[in-house]
N, C-alpha and C positions, 0 to 999 in steps of 0.2 A: 310169936309163932302162930301161924294160921292153924285153924282147926278144920278137919274134914268131917262133915255131918252126913250121915246116911239116912235117907228116908226109909221107912219100914215097908209100907204097902206098895207092892210092885217092884221093890228093890231087894228086900230081905224076906218079906212075907208074901205068900201067894194069895193076895186079896182077891184077885179076879176069879180064881177057881173056887175059893171059899164063898164068894158072893153068888156065883152060879149055883153051887151046891145048895146054898141057903134057899135060893129061889126055885130049886128043883128044875133047872134047865141045863142044857148041854154047855152053852157058852153065855157069859154075862151079857153080851150084846142082845141076846134073845129076851131079856127081861123087859116086859112091857112098860112098867112104871118104875123106873130106877129110883126116883126120889122116894116113893112110897116104900119100896123094898129097903132102901137105906134107913128110913125112919123105923122100920120094924127091928133093926139091929140095936136101936137105943135100949139101954138098960140090960143088955145081954152080955155074955162072955165071948161074943163072936170073934174078937181079935185074938183070943187065946186058942181058938180052934184052927187057926190058919197053919198051913204047912210052910216050911222053908222051901226055898228053891235049891236045886242041886249046887248052885254056885254060892249060896249064902255064907257059909263058914269060910270058904276060900276068900271071898271079898272082905269079910270082917277081919280075918287074920292078916290079910295083905295090908289093909289100912292101918291096923294096929302096929304092924312091923314098920310100915313106911313113916309114920309120924309119932309113934309111941303112945302109951296109955293115956297121957294127959291131953293129947291133942286130936282126939277123935270123939265123935258123939253121935247121938241119934236126934234127928229133927223130923218129927212126924205129926201129921194133922189128926186131931181127934174128930169124931163125927160131930157135925153141927148140932148143938143142943144136947150133947152127951159127953162133954169134955172130960169130966172127972171119971166117969165110968169107963170111957174109951181108954183114957190114959192109964187107969188102973190095970185093965186087962192087957194092954200093950206092955206094961212093965212086967206083968206076970209072964207073958210070952217071952220077953227078952231074957228074963231070969231063967226060965225053963230051958232056953236054948243056949245059955251061957254066953250071951251077947251084951251083957250089961256094962255100959261105959260108967265113968265116974258120974255121980249124981248131978254135979253141976253142968255136965255135958249131955244131960237127958232132957230134951225139950219137946213138949207137946203143945203145938200152937197152930192155928190156921193162918198166922201171919209170920211165916218162916223168914221172910225177907228182913225182919228186924235183927236177925243174927248174921246178916251177910258180911258185916265188918266187925273186927275185933274191937270191943268197947275200950280197951286199954291202949293198944298200940296202933289202932286204925288200919291194920292190915286186912286184906280180904280173906274171908273164910270160904270154904268149898262146900257146896251142896250137891249131892248125888241124888237125883229125884227122877221119877218116871213121868211126872206131869210137866209138860212144856210151860204152862202158866206159872208154876212154882219156880222153875228155872229162870224164866224171863223176869219175874219180879225180883229174884235174888240178884241177878246180873244188874238190873236197873238200880239196885241199892249199893252197887260197887263190889259185890261178891263174885266168886267164880262158880258158875253153875254148869253142871254136866248132866245132860239127860241120859238116863240109863234105865231100861226096863229089863229085868232079869230074864224073862222068858222070850225076849226078842233080840237083845243086843249082846255084843261080844264082851265077855269079861276080860279077855286079852286086850282088846282095844281100850277098855276103861282103865285097866292097870297102866297101860302106856301113857294115857292122858294124865293120870294122877302122878306118875313119875315125873313127867315134864313140868307139871304145875309145881310140885315140891322143889324140883331143881331150880326153877325160876323164881322162887319166892325169897 
C-alpha cells in the first residue's frame, strides 16, 4: 500500500509568517539576508512557535480517512546544520497539534526523495510539498509528488487529486 507523506512547513505549519515575524518584517520576501536569518533559527524552538493553517486539520483528517492510520506520515526537512534540534521541535509541534503519525512514518530529512518508493513492495508513495524542487526530486525517484502550499492552493483541488491517486493505485 502506498503511503501519503505530508510536508510540514508551508503545508501544515505556517513557516512563512513565522519566519517574517522572527525577522520583524511584514512579509518573508522582505528579509534582506534569508540565509543568515535561517541560521539564527538554529538551536531555537522556532518550529514549535509556528501556527497551523486554517486547512491543516482538515487536510490531516482527510488523509487519515483516505488511507488509514498506517499509511500516512510526515516527511519534513530540518534546518541545515540543525537536524536534531529542528526535528525535536517539529515533533513537539506535531504532538501539541494532535497530528502525530506512527513513529515509523515520521521522517525528518533533507533527502525526501529516498522515500518516494515503498521499500518492500516497490509501489510509489505520495509527497504533498510546497517546494517544487522537493516535488521534482520525488517524482524523479518514481514517487507521486503534488505541489501544495496551504496559503495559496485549493484544498478542494488537493483532495480531488488525492482521491484519484488512491483510486488508481
